[in-house]
All heavy atoms as TSV, in Angstrom:
chain	resi	resn	atom	element	x	y	z
A	1	MET	N	N	-23.227	5.539	-7.705
A	1	MET	CA	C	-22.083	5.279	-6.957
A	1	MET	C	C	-22.202	3.816	-6.414
A	1	MET	O	O	-23.230	3.468	-5.980
A	1	MET	CB	C	-21.867	6.142	-5.777
A	1	MET	CG	C	-20.526	6.115	-5.052
A	1	MET	SD	S	-20.285	4.683	-3.783
A	1	MET	CE	C	-21.600	4.972	-2.645
A	2	VAL	N	N	-21.258	2.944	-6.726
A	2	VAL	CA	C	-21.271	1.628	-6.299
A	2	VAL	C	C	-20.045	1.375	-5.348
A	2	VAL	O	O	-18.970	1.763	-5.746
A	2	VAL	CB	C	-21.277	0.607	-7.464
A	2	VAL	CG1	C	-21.082	-0.827	-7.024
A	2	VAL	CG2	C	-22.349	0.762	-8.315
A	3	ARG	N	N	-20.266	0.864	-4.176
A	3	ARG	CA	C	-19.142	0.495	-3.246
A	3	ARG	C	C	-19.087	-1.008	-3.287
A	3	ARG	O	O	-20.099	-1.771	-3.230
A	3	ARG	CB	C	-19.434	0.989	-1.805
A	3	ARG	CG	C	-18.392	0.475	-0.890
A	3	ARG	CD	C	-18.269	1.276	0.343
A	3	ARG	NE	N	-17.806	2.570	0.045
A	3	ARG	CZ	C	-17.684	3.574	0.833
A	3	ARG	NH1	N	-18.163	3.476	2.117
A	3	ARG	NH2	N	-17.133	4.732	0.380
A	4	TYR	N	N	-17.796	-1.569	-3.440
A	4	TYR	CA	C	-17.694	-3.004	-3.575
A	4	TYR	C	C	-16.360	-3.407	-2.796
A	4	TYR	O	O	-15.514	-2.687	-2.508
A	4	TYR	CB	C	-17.712	-3.357	-4.954
A	4	TYR	CG	C	-16.435	-2.783	-5.814
A	4	TYR	CD1	C	-15.303	-3.422	-6.036
A	4	TYR	CD2	C	-16.633	-1.504	-6.372
A	4	TYR	CE1	C	-14.246	-2.886	-6.733
A	4	TYR	CE2	C	-15.577	-0.904	-7.028
A	4	TYR	CZ	C	-14.418	-1.569	-7.295
A	4	TYR	OH	O	-13.385	-1.095	-7.939
A	5	ARG	N	N	-16.401	-4.678	-2.428
A	5	ARG	CA	C	-15.357	-5.436	-1.732
A	5	ARG	C	C	-14.214	-5.707	-2.815
A	5	ARG	O	O	-14.498	-6.119	-3.903
A	5	ARG	CB	C	-15.762	-6.703	-1.106
A	5	ARG	CG	C	-16.521	-6.619	0.110
A	5	ARG	CD	C	-16.751	-8.017	0.760
A	5	ARG	NE	N	-17.773	-7.940	1.733
A	5	ARG	CZ	C	-19.067	-7.959	1.433
A	5	ARG	NH1	N	-19.533	-8.280	0.279
A	5	ARG	NH2	N	-19.907	-7.803	2.459
A	6	LEU	N	N	-13.034	-5.419	-2.342
A	6	LEU	CA	C	-11.860	-5.897	-3.168
A	6	LEU	C	C	-11.398	-7.219	-2.883
A	6	LEU	O	O	-11.577	-7.733	-1.726
A	6	LEU	CB	C	-10.706	-4.896	-2.987
A	6	LEU	CG	C	-10.792	-3.328	-3.305
A	6	LEU	CD1	C	-9.749	-2.624	-2.680
A	6	LEU	CD2	C	-11.025	-3.263	-4.856
A	7	ALA	N	N	-10.816	-7.873	-3.803
A	7	ALA	CA	C	-10.272	-9.257	-3.634
A	7	ALA	C	C	-9.080	-8.975	-2.704
A	7	ALA	O	O	-8.423	-8.002	-2.782
A	7	ALA	CB	C	-9.770	-9.819	-4.928
A	8	PRO	N	N	-8.760	-9.990	-1.849
A	8	PRO	CA	C	-7.618	-9.817	-0.915
A	8	PRO	C	C	-6.309	-9.463	-1.609
A	8	PRO	O	O	-5.593	-8.624	-1.070
A	8	PRO	CB	C	-7.510	-11.207	-0.224
A	8	PRO	CG	C	-8.920	-11.822	-0.351
A	8	PRO	CD	C	-9.493	-11.281	-1.586
A	9	ALA	N	N	-6.051	-9.907	-2.790
A	9	ALA	CA	C	-4.855	-9.546	-3.566
A	9	ALA	C	C	-4.867	-8.049	-3.967
A	9	ALA	O	O	-3.780	-7.502	-4.218
A	9	ALA	CB	C	-4.618	-10.399	-4.694
A	10	ASP	N	N	-6.038	-7.426	-3.999
A	10	ASP	CA	C	-6.073	-6.119	-4.356
A	10	ASP	C	C	-6.234	-5.037	-3.257
A	10	ASP	O	O	-6.476	-3.812	-3.570
A	10	ASP	CB	C	-7.406	-5.907	-5.409
A	10	ASP	CG	C	-7.215	-6.681	-6.611
A	10	ASP	OD1	O	-6.092	-6.965	-7.068
A	10	ASP	OD2	O	-8.232	-7.130	-7.263
A	11	HIS	N	N	-6.118	-5.509	-2.024
A	11	HIS	CA	C	-6.287	-4.517	-0.958
A	11	HIS	C	C	-5.150	-3.584	-0.987
A	11	HIS	O	O	-4.085	-3.883	-1.479
A	11	HIS	CB	C	-6.067	-5.374	0.374
A	11	HIS	CG	C	-7.346	-6.099	0.794
A	11	HIS	ND1	N	-7.477	-6.714	2.019
A	11	HIS	CD2	C	-8.487	-6.462	0.116
A	11	HIS	CE1	C	-8.610	-7.273	2.056
A	11	HIS	NE2	N	-9.228	-7.187	0.965
A	12	GLY	N	N	-5.537	-2.332	-0.528
A	12	GLY	CA	C	-4.562	-1.178	-0.664
A	12	GLY	C	C	-3.442	-1.325	0.345
A	12	GLY	O	O	-3.381	-2.328	1.146
A	13	SER	N	N	-2.523	-0.460	0.148
A	13	SER	CA	C	-1.275	-0.485	0.980
A	13	SER	C	C	-1.562	-0.302	2.442
A	13	SER	O	O	-0.748	-0.578	3.371
A	13	SER	CB	C	-0.215	0.517	0.492
A	13	SER	OG	O	-0.807	1.846	0.399
A	14	TYR	N	N	-2.669	0.310	2.766
A	14	TYR	CA	C	-3.179	0.507	4.202
A	14	TYR	C	C	-4.184	-0.418	4.600
A	14	TYR	O	O	-4.852	-0.215	5.623
A	14	TYR	CB	C	-3.606	1.954	4.366
A	14	TYR	CG	C	-2.476	3.048	4.215
A	14	TYR	CD1	C	-2.429	3.752	3.046
A	14	TYR	CD2	C	-1.516	3.221	5.091
A	14	TYR	CE1	C	-1.419	4.741	2.799
A	14	TYR	CE2	C	-0.458	4.186	4.893
A	14	TYR	CZ	C	-0.463	4.938	3.752
A	14	TYR	OH	O	0.541	5.755	3.584
A	15	GLY	N	N	-4.335	-1.479	3.774
A	15	GLY	CA	C	-5.345	-2.452	4.113
A	15	GLY	C	C	-6.748	-2.246	3.647
A	15	GLY	O	O	-7.651	-2.816	4.154
A	16	GLU	N	N	-6.935	-1.220	2.847
A	16	GLU	CA	C	-8.322	-0.904	2.401
A	16	GLU	C	C	-8.915	-2.101	1.647
A	16	GLU	O	O	-8.276	-2.751	0.742
A	16	GLU	CB	C	-8.241	0.261	1.297
A	16	GLU	CG	C	-7.675	1.538	1.824
A	16	GLU	CD	C	-6.184	1.612	1.589
A	16	GLU	OE1	O	-5.485	0.648	1.003
A	16	GLU	OE2	O	-5.751	2.747	1.868
A	17	SER	N	N	-10.079	-2.420	2.033
A	17	SER	CA	C	-10.760	-3.664	1.460
A	17	SER	C	C	-12.025	-3.268	0.604
A	17	SER	O	O	-12.631	-4.184	0.089
A	17	SER	CB	C	-11.183	-4.625	2.623
A	17	SER	OG	O	-12.065	-4.004	3.519
A	18	LEU	N	N	-12.301	-2.016	0.571
A	18	LEU	CA	C	-13.522	-1.526	-0.258
A	18	LEU	C	C	-13.003	-0.521	-1.251
A	18	LEU	O	O	-12.068	0.200	-1.022
A	18	LEU	CB	C	-14.488	-0.948	0.638
A	18	LEU	CG	C	-15.178	-1.885	1.730
A	18	LEU	CD1	C	-16.065	-0.999	2.530
A	18	LEU	CD2	C	-15.895	-2.944	0.958
A	19	SER	N	N	-13.798	-0.424	-2.425
A	19	SER	CA	C	-13.519	0.727	-3.331
A	19	SER	C	C	-14.847	1.232	-3.764
A	19	SER	O	O	-15.892	0.586	-3.702
A	19	SER	CB	C	-12.632	0.189	-4.444
A	19	SER	OG	O	-12.279	1.247	-5.277
A	20	ASP	N	N	-14.832	2.391	-4.449
A	20	ASP	CA	C	-15.990	2.902	-4.995
A	20	ASP	C	C	-15.833	3.152	-6.531
A	20	ASP	O	O	-14.716	3.387	-7.086
A	20	ASP	CB	C	-16.254	4.264	-4.369
A	20	ASP	CG	C	-16.607	4.211	-2.915
A	20	ASP	OD1	O	-17.161	3.319	-2.434
A	20	ASP	OD2	O	-16.267	5.194	-2.185
A	21	VAL	N	N	-16.846	3.080	-7.233
A	21	VAL	CA	C	-16.901	3.609	-8.632
A	21	VAL	C	C	-18.127	4.543	-8.833
A	21	VAL	O	O	-19.206	4.208	-8.409
A	21	VAL	CB	C	-16.931	2.425	-9.749
A	21	VAL	CG1	C	-18.106	1.607	-9.481
A	21	VAL	CG2	C	-16.789	2.876	-11.078
A	22	LEU	N	N	-17.812	5.636	-9.434
A	22	LEU	CA	C	-18.811	6.694	-9.603
A	22	LEU	C	C	-19.092	6.845	-11.086
A	22	LEU	O	O	-18.071	7.016	-11.794
A	22	LEU	CB	C	-18.337	8.016	-8.911
A	22	LEU	CG	C	-19.262	9.204	-9.016
A	22	LEU	CD1	C	-20.560	8.985	-8.302
A	22	LEU	CD2	C	-18.558	10.452	-8.555
A	23	GLY	N	N	-20.346	6.871	-11.542
A	23	GLY	CA	C	-20.534	7.048	-12.889
A	23	GLY	C	C	-21.964	6.602	-13.257
A	23	GLY	O	O	-22.853	6.553	-12.380
A	24	GLU	N	N	-22.271	6.453	-14.540
A	24	GLU	CA	C	-23.467	6.052	-15.111
A	24	GLU	C	C	-23.755	4.575	-15.133
A	24	GLU	O	O	-22.877	3.813	-15.583
A	24	GLU	CB	C	-23.732	6.565	-16.524
A	24	GLU	CG	C	-25.008	6.239	-17.116
A	24	GLU	CD	C	-25.043	6.718	-18.560
A	24	GLU	OE1	O	-23.986	7.378	-19.056
A	24	GLU	OE2	O	-26.115	6.410	-19.221
A	25	LEU	N	N	-24.829	4.094	-14.448
A	25	LEU	CA	C	-25.104	2.665	-14.337
A	25	LEU	C	C	-25.511	2.184	-15.762
A	25	LEU	O	O	-26.512	2.751	-16.323
A	25	LEU	CB	C	-26.153	2.361	-13.351
A	25	LEU	CG	C	-26.649	0.907	-13.231
A	25	LEU	CD1	C	-25.465	0.108	-12.716
A	25	LEU	CD2	C	-27.801	0.824	-12.325
A	26	LEU	N	N	-24.811	1.310	-16.442
A	26	LEU	CA	C	-25.090	0.803	-17.703
A	26	LEU	C	C	-26.003	-0.405	-17.685
A	26	LEU	O	O	-26.846	-0.528	-18.399
A	26	LEU	CB	C	-23.894	0.566	-18.474
A	26	LEU	CG	C	-22.971	1.658	-18.889
A	26	LEU	CD1	C	-21.718	1.233	-19.628
A	26	LEU	CD2	C	-23.742	2.769	-19.555
A	27	SER	N	N	-25.647	-1.300	-16.695
A	27	SER	CA	C	-26.496	-2.516	-16.562
A	27	SER	C	C	-26.230	-3.199	-15.217
A	27	SER	O	O	-25.209	-2.926	-14.485
A	27	SER	CB	C	-26.049	-3.589	-17.674
A	27	SER	OG	O	-24.758	-4.089	-17.471
A	28	CYS	N	N	-27.187	-3.996	-14.843
A	28	CYS	CA	C	-27.114	-4.712	-13.508
A	28	CYS	C	C	-27.902	-5.991	-13.687
A	28	CYS	O	O	-29.073	-5.926	-14.121
A	28	CYS	CB	C	-27.675	-3.796	-12.411
A	28	CYS	SG	S	-27.652	-4.547	-10.830
A	29	ASP	N	N	-27.145	-7.083	-13.306
A	29	ASP	CA	C	-27.990	-8.439	-13.339
A	29	ASP	C	C	-27.346	-9.212	-12.151
A	29	ASP	O	O	-26.556	-8.773	-11.386
A	29	ASP	CB	C	-27.976	-9.093	-14.713
A	29	ASP	CG	C	-26.452	-9.380	-15.166
A	29	ASP	OD1	O	-25.640	-9.560	-14.297
A	29	ASP	OD2	O	-26.277	-9.435	-16.395
A	30	GLU	N	N	-27.723	-10.552	-12.145
A	30	GLU	CA	C	-27.254	-11.436	-11.088
A	30	GLU	C	C	-25.775	-11.637	-11.138
A	30	GLU	O	O	-25.184	-11.876	-10.096
A	30	GLU	CB	C	-27.872	-12.771	-11.176
A	30	GLU	CG	C	-29.452	-12.797	-11.077
A	30	GLU	CD	C	-30.055	-12.684	-12.500
A	30	GLU	OE1	O	-29.499	-12.940	-13.550
A	30	GLU	OE2	O	-31.221	-12.218	-12.475
A	31	ALA	N	N	-25.185	-11.398	-12.206
A	31	ALA	CA	C	-23.587	-11.614	-12.348
A	31	ALA	C	C	-22.876	-10.423	-12.128
A	31	ALA	O	O	-21.803	-10.549	-11.437
A	31	ALA	CB	C	-23.418	-12.181	-13.728
A	32	ALA	N	N	-23.283	-9.210	-12.643
A	32	ALA	CA	C	-22.343	-8.062	-12.623
A	32	ALA	C	C	-23.151	-6.770	-12.778
A	32	ALA	O	O	-24.270	-6.727	-13.273
A	32	ALA	CB	C	-21.308	-8.241	-13.733
A	33	VAL	N	N	-22.447	-5.676	-12.299
A	33	VAL	CA	C	-22.900	-4.370	-12.265
A	33	VAL	C	C	-21.883	-3.642	-13.293
A	33	VAL	O	O	-20.695	-3.820	-12.929
A	33	VAL	CB	C	-22.948	-3.709	-10.982
A	33	VAL	CG1	C	-23.265	-2.195	-11.214
A	33	VAL	CG2	C	-24.002	-4.460	-10.090
A	34	VAL	N	N	-22.388	-2.917	-14.292
A	34	VAL	CA	C	-21.393	-2.174	-15.188
A	34	VAL	C	C	-21.676	-0.679	-15.049
A	34	VAL	O	O	-22.785	-0.253	-15.183
A	34	VAL	CB	C	-21.630	-2.708	-16.727
A	34	VAL	CG1	C	-20.597	-1.907	-17.481
A	34	VAL	CG2	C	-21.472	-4.057	-16.791
A	35	VAL	N	N	-20.572	0.075	-14.746
A	35	VAL	CA	C	-20.781	1.502	-14.475
A	35	VAL	C	C	-19.786	2.104	-15.474
A	35	VAL	O	O	-18.578	1.793	-15.552
A	35	VAL	CB	C	-20.390	1.835	-13.078
A	35	VAL	CG1	C	-20.437	3.406	-12.887
A	35	VAL	CG2	C	-21.348	1.179	-12.107
A	36	ARG	N	N	-20.140	3.204	-16.234
A	36	ARG	CA	C	-19.278	4.039	-17.040
A	36	ARG	C	C	-18.888	5.175	-16.300
A	36	ARG	O	O	-19.739	5.986	-15.959
A	36	ARG	CB	C	-19.931	4.421	-18.406
A	36	ARG	CG	C	-18.979	5.189	-19.294
A	36	ARG	CD	C	-19.531	5.441	-20.655
A	36	ARG	NE	N	-20.885	5.962	-20.614
A	36	ARG	CZ	C	-21.847	5.565	-21.432
A	36	ARG	NH1	N	-21.660	4.617	-22.305
A	36	ARG	NH2	N	-23.102	6.078	-21.316
A	37	ARG	N	N	-17.578	5.344	-16.081
A	37	ARG	CA	C	-17.025	6.408	-15.405
A	37	ARG	C	C	-16.995	7.704	-16.334
A	37	ARG	O	O	-17.198	7.626	-17.500
A	37	ARG	CB	C	-15.614	6.049	-14.887
A	37	ARG	CG	C	-15.524	4.997	-13.979
A	37	ARG	CD	C	-14.134	4.647	-13.441
A	37	ARG	NE	N	-13.049	5.310	-14.107
A	37	ARG	CZ	C	-11.837	5.113	-13.893
A	37	ARG	NH1	N	-11.375	4.381	-12.760
A	37	ARG	NH2	N	-10.853	5.807	-14.465
A	38	LYS	N	N	-16.756	8.810	-15.711
A	38	LYS	CA	C	-16.661	10.149	-16.373
A	38	LYS	C	C	-15.684	10.175	-17.495
A	38	LYS	O	O	-15.839	10.748	-18.568
A	38	LYS	CB	C	-16.435	11.217	-15.346
A	38	LYS	CG	C	-16.427	12.656	-15.878
A	38	LYS	CD	C	-16.206	13.592	-14.744
A	38	LYS	CE	C	-15.967	15.028	-15.142
A	38	LYS	NZ	N	-15.640	15.885	-14.022
A	39	ASP	N	N	-14.542	9.374	-17.314
A	39	ASP	CA	C	-13.501	9.381	-18.353
A	39	ASP	C	C	-13.832	8.430	-19.522
A	39	ASP	O	O	-13.049	8.251	-20.353
A	39	ASP	CB	C	-12.167	8.979	-17.791
A	39	ASP	CG	C	-12.108	7.623	-17.080
A	39	ASP	OD1	O	-13.121	6.819	-17.263
A	39	ASP	OD2	O	-11.106	7.306	-16.453
A	40	GLY	N	N	-15.057	7.787	-19.443
A	40	GLY	CA	C	-15.560	6.851	-20.444
A	40	GLY	C	C	-15.207	5.350	-20.258
A	40	GLY	O	O	-15.738	4.491	-20.998
A	41	GLU	N	N	-14.381	5.077	-19.337
A	41	GLU	CA	C	-14.048	3.671	-18.962
A	41	GLU	C	C	-15.191	2.994	-18.388
A	41	GLU	O	O	-15.939	3.532	-17.428
A	41	GLU	CB	C	-12.760	3.674	-18.056
A	41	GLU	CG	C	-12.429	2.266	-17.641
A	41	GLU	CD	C	-11.259	2.224	-16.637
A	41	GLU	OE1	O	-10.763	3.204	-16.359
A	41	GLU	OE2	O	-11.051	1.123	-16.173
A	42	SER	N	N	-15.494	1.779	-18.736
A	42	SER	CA	C	-16.576	1.037	-18.148
A	42	SER	C	C	-15.878	0.096	-17.068
A	42	SER	O	O	-14.801	-0.604	-17.386
A	42	SER	CB	C	-17.313	0.127	-19.204
A	42	SER	OG	O	-18.076	0.961	-19.931
A	43	VAL	N	N	-16.514	-0.026	-15.850
A	43	VAL	CA	C	-15.938	-0.809	-14.878
A	43	VAL	C	C	-17.033	-1.940	-14.561
A	43	VAL	O	O	-18.290	-1.600	-14.361
A	43	VAL	CB	C	-15.725	0.011	-13.574
A	43	VAL	CG1	C	-15.310	-0.817	-12.365
A	43	VAL	CG2	C	-14.728	1.147	-13.808
A	44	VAL	N	N	-16.534	-3.137	-14.514
A	44	VAL	CA	C	-17.470	-4.315	-14.291
A	44	VAL	C	C	-17.184	-4.839	-12.895
A	44	VAL	O	O	-15.987	-5.004	-12.441
A	44	VAL	CB	C	-17.228	-5.379	-15.258
A	44	VAL	CG1	C	-18.192	-6.600	-14.989
A	44	VAL	CG2	C	-17.448	-4.942	-16.665
A	45	VAL	N	N	-18.184	-4.868	-11.981
A	45	VAL	CA	C	-18.148	-5.358	-10.573
A	45	VAL	C	C	-18.929	-6.447	-10.408
A	45	VAL	O	O	-20.162	-6.459	-10.912
A	45	VAL	CB	C	-18.458	-4.204	-9.656
A	45	VAL	CG1	C	-18.531	-4.653	-8.310
A	45	VAL	CG2	C	-17.688	-2.911	-9.756
A	46	ALA	N	N	-18.482	-7.629	-9.914
A	46	ALA	CA	C	-19.323	-8.737	-9.611
A	46	ALA	C	C	-20.380	-8.430	-8.613
A	46	ALA	O	O	-20.030	-7.732	-7.673
A	46	ALA	CB	C	-18.445	-9.889	-9.030
A	47	THR	N	N	-21.662	-8.783	-8.903
A	47	THR	CA	C	-22.724	-8.334	-8.063
A	47	THR	C	C	-22.546	-8.801	-6.617
A	47	THR	O	O	-22.926	-8.124	-5.688
A	47	THR	CB	C	-24.085	-9.018	-8.666
A	47	THR	OG1	O	-24.187	-8.523	-9.888
A	47	THR	CG2	C	-25.291	-8.533	-7.921
A	48	ASP	N	N	-21.976	-9.994	-6.398
A	48	ASP	CA	C	-21.790	-10.527	-5.041
A	48	ASP	C	C	-20.736	-9.727	-4.210
A	48	ASP	O	O	-20.637	-9.958	-3.122
A	48	ASP	CB	C	-21.541	-12.041	-4.950
A	48	ASP	CG	C	-20.280	-12.449	-5.739
A	48	ASP	OD1	O	-19.636	-11.549	-6.435
A	48	ASP	OD2	O	-19.934	-13.670	-5.718
A	49	SER	N	N	-19.967	-8.806	-4.949
A	49	SER	CA	C	-18.936	-8.074	-4.309
A	49	SER	C	C	-19.617	-6.680	-3.842
A	49	SER	O	O	-18.957	-5.937	-3.155
A	49	SER	CB	C	-17.748	-7.695	-5.184
A	49	SER	OG	O	-17.127	-9.014	-5.453
A	50	VAL	N	N	-20.729	-6.269	-4.362
A	50	VAL	CA	C	-21.325	-5.011	-4.118
A	50	VAL	C	C	-21.758	-4.887	-2.704
A	50	VAL	O	O	-22.603	-5.814	-2.203
A	50	VAL	CB	C	-22.558	-4.663	-5.065
A	50	VAL	CG1	C	-23.270	-3.445	-4.665
A	50	VAL	CG2	C	-22.016	-4.612	-6.555
A	51	VAL	N	N	-21.376	-3.860	-2.059
A	51	VAL	CA	C	-21.765	-3.640	-0.604
A	51	VAL	C	C	-22.866	-2.657	-0.459
A	51	VAL	O	O	-23.882	-2.716	0.232
A	51	VAL	CB	C	-20.546	-3.159	0.210
A	51	VAL	CG1	C	-20.934	-2.809	1.649
A	51	VAL	CG2	C	-19.386	-4.198	0.163
A	52	ALA	N	N	-22.826	-1.568	-1.388
A	52	ALA	CA	C	-23.874	-0.577	-1.332
A	52	ALA	C	C	-23.875	0.201	-2.529
A	52	ALA	O	O	-22.961	0.188	-3.395
A	52	ALA	CB	C	-23.518	0.468	-0.199
A	53	ALA	N	N	-25.004	0.881	-2.950
A	53	ALA	CA	C	-25.125	1.621	-4.158
A	53	ALA	C	C	-26.071	2.840	-3.843
A	53	ALA	O	O	-26.971	2.576	-2.982
A	53	ALA	CB	C	-25.662	0.791	-5.283
A	54	LYS	N	N	-25.881	3.963	-4.475
A	54	LYS	CA	C	-26.820	5.035	-4.265
A	54	LYS	C	C	-26.714	5.948	-5.458
A	54	LYS	O	O	-25.766	5.985	-6.248
A	54	LYS	CB	C	-26.538	5.788	-2.973
A	54	LYS	CG	C	-25.264	6.580	-3.041
A	54	LYS	CD	C	-25.153	7.351	-1.658
A	54	LYS	CE	C	-23.933	8.236	-1.670
A	54	LYS	NZ	N	-23.832	9.090	-0.521
A	55	VAL	N	N	-27.890	6.700	-5.678
A	55	VAL	CA	C	-28.003	7.705	-6.642
A	55	VAL	C	C	-27.147	8.929	-6.174
A	55	VAL	O	O	-27.451	9.366	-5.083
A	55	VAL	CB	C	-29.460	7.932	-7.094
A	55	VAL	CG1	C	-29.477	9.116	-8.102
A	55	VAL	CG2	C	-30.123	6.797	-7.449
A	56	VAL	N	N	-26.257	9.425	-7.058
A	56	VAL	CA	C	-25.582	10.695	-6.655
A	56	VAL	C	C	-26.008	11.771	-7.741
A	56	VAL	O	O	-25.907	11.491	-8.953
A	56	VAL	CB	C	-24.125	10.472	-6.927
A	56	VAL	CG1	C	-23.268	11.712	-6.557
A	56	VAL	CG2	C	-23.496	9.380	-5.814
A	57	PRO	N	N	-26.516	12.847	-7.264
A	57	PRO	CA	C	-26.875	13.935	-8.204
A	57	PRO	C	C	-25.690	14.522	-9.057
A	57	PRO	O	O	-24.568	14.358	-8.569
A	57	PRO	CB	C	-27.514	14.930	-7.406
A	57	PRO	CG	C	-27.096	14.786	-5.968
A	57	PRO	CD	C	-26.712	13.270	-5.851
A	58	PRO	N	N	-26.000	14.950	-10.263
A	58	PRO	CA	C	-24.876	15.621	-11.037
A	58	PRO	C	C	-24.253	16.705	-10.218
A	58	PRO	O	O	-24.927	17.412	-9.387
A	58	PRO	CB	C	-25.645	16.158	-12.224
A	58	PRO	CG	C	-26.959	15.630	-12.218
A	58	PRO	CD	C	-27.331	15.105	-10.901
A	59	ALA	N	N	-23.047	16.870	-10.508
A	59	ALA	CA	C	-22.298	17.956	-9.806
A	59	ALA	C	C	-22.763	19.265	-10.328
A	59	ALA	O	O	-23.243	19.535	-11.421
A	59	ALA	CB	C	-20.776	17.971	-10.234
A	60	ARG	N	N	-22.916	20.233	-9.255
A	60	ARG	CA	C	-23.341	21.592	-9.621
A	60	ARG	C	C	-22.252	22.217	-10.596
A	60	ARG	O	O	-21.084	22.019	-10.361
A	60	ARG	CB	C	-23.467	22.287	-8.354
A	60	ARG	CG	C	-24.572	21.907	-7.556
A	60	ARG	CD	C	-24.952	22.958	-6.513
A	60	ARG	NE	N	-24.066	22.737	-5.339
A	60	ARG	CZ	C	-23.919	23.545	-4.375
A	60	ARG	NH1	N	-24.677	24.735	-4.370
A	60	ARG	NH2	N	-23.110	23.357	-3.314
A	61	PRO	N	N	-22.655	23.121	-11.528
A	61	PRO	CA	C	-21.755	23.783	-12.251
A	61	PRO	C	C	-20.756	24.670	-11.413
A	61	PRO	O	O	-21.169	25.276	-10.411
A	61	PRO	CB	C	-22.687	24.740	-13.146
A	61	PRO	CG	C	-24.022	24.296	-12.906
A	61	PRO	CD	C	-24.117	23.535	-11.690
A	62	ARG	N	N	-19.600	24.688	-11.862
A	62	ARG	CA	C	-18.591	25.503	-11.016
A	62	ARG	C	C	-18.789	27.035	-11.316
A	62	ARG	O	O	-19.226	27.485	-12.452
A	62	ARG	CB	C	-17.171	25.291	-11.482
A	62	ARG	CG	C	-16.796	23.871	-11.162
A	62	ARG	CD	C	-15.275	23.654	-11.588
A	62	ARG	NE	N	-15.005	22.297	-11.225
A	62	ARG	CZ	C	-13.878	21.942	-10.498
A	62	ARG	NH1	N	-13.108	22.977	-10.150
A	62	ARG	NH2	N	-13.616	20.719	-10.176
A	63	ARG	N	N	-18.675	27.788	-10.277
A	63	ARG	CA	C	-18.791	29.218	-10.334
A	63	ARG	C	C	-17.578	29.799	-10.971
A	63	ARG	O	O	-16.490	29.365	-10.644
A	63	ARG	CB	C	-19.164	29.864	-8.971
A	63	ARG	CG	C	-20.531	29.414	-8.365
A	63	ARG	CD	C	-20.711	29.848	-7.058
A	63	ARG	NE	N	-20.127	31.055	-6.546
A	63	ARG	CZ	C	-20.148	31.517	-5.382
A	63	ARG	NH1	N	-20.881	30.948	-4.472
A	63	ARG	NH2	N	-19.433	32.520	-5.016
A	64	SER	N	N	-17.875	30.800	-11.820
A	64	SER	CA	C	-16.607	31.438	-12.456
A	64	SER	C	C	-16.088	32.485	-11.444
A	64	SER	O	O	-16.918	33.162	-10.805
A	64	SER	CB	C	-16.870	31.967	-13.797
A	64	SER	OG	O	-17.922	33.012	-13.622
A	65	VAL	N	N	-14.891	32.644	-11.426
A	65	VAL	CA	C	-14.174	33.663	-10.589
A	65	VAL	C	C	-13.912	34.815	-11.458
A	65	VAL	O	O	-13.176	34.737	-12.472
A	65	VAL	CB	C	-12.923	33.135	-9.992
A	65	VAL	CG1	C	-12.218	34.101	-9.119
A	65	VAL	CG2	C	-13.185	31.832	-9.183
A	66	PRO	N	N	-14.421	36.035	-11.057
A	66	PRO	CA	C	-14.129	37.267	-11.868
A	66	PRO	C	C	-12.579	37.534	-11.949
A	66	PRO	O	O	-11.871	37.336	-10.973
A	66	PRO	CB	C	-14.894	38.326	-11.237
A	66	PRO	CG	C	-15.368	37.795	-9.890
A	66	PRO	CD	C	-15.128	36.269	-9.892
A	67	ALA	N	N	-12.119	37.949	-13.189
A	67	ALA	CA	C	-10.691	38.178	-13.325
A	67	ALA	C	C	-10.352	39.468	-12.710
A	67	ALA	O	O	-11.210	40.474	-12.583
A	67	ALA	CB	C	-10.370	38.259	-14.779
A	68	GLU	N	N	-9.145	39.585	-11.966
A	68	GLU	CA	C	-8.749	40.754	-11.371
A	68	GLU	C	C	-8.189	41.727	-12.407
A	68	GLU	O	O	-7.541	41.246	-13.367
A	68	GLU	CB	C	-7.729	40.396	-10.312
A	68	GLU	CG	C	-8.331	39.681	-9.108
A	68	GLU	CD	C	-7.316	39.468	-7.984
A	68	GLU	OE1	O	-6.514	40.292	-7.887
A	68	GLU	OE2	O	-7.420	38.418	-7.317
A	69	GLU	N	N	-8.365	42.931	-12.215
A	69	GLU	CA	C	-7.733	43.907	-13.193
A	69	GLU	C	C	-6.494	44.445	-12.675
A	69	GLU	O	O	-6.048	44.408	-11.686
A	69	GLU	CB	C	-8.730	45.185	-13.257
A	69	GLU	CG	C	-10.003	44.721	-13.943
A	69	GLU	CD	C	-11.015	45.793	-14.042
A	69	GLU	OE1	O	-10.607	47.029	-14.106
A	69	GLU	OE2	O	-12.272	45.621	-14.171
């Protein structure tokens, strides 16, 4: 998970100035961080915009709900 600052033009309708991207870290260098989201889209974030990052464990498998008779 990478949390990053949004450009002023991209602030949300309620003034949100930060956003998150969750996925697999593909690369990280002085210029950019690249994260591949679950849907396959790669998101590029400028390194100087990154506020925080952390490892998020894989989601636990969903429990199946028994069918009612």
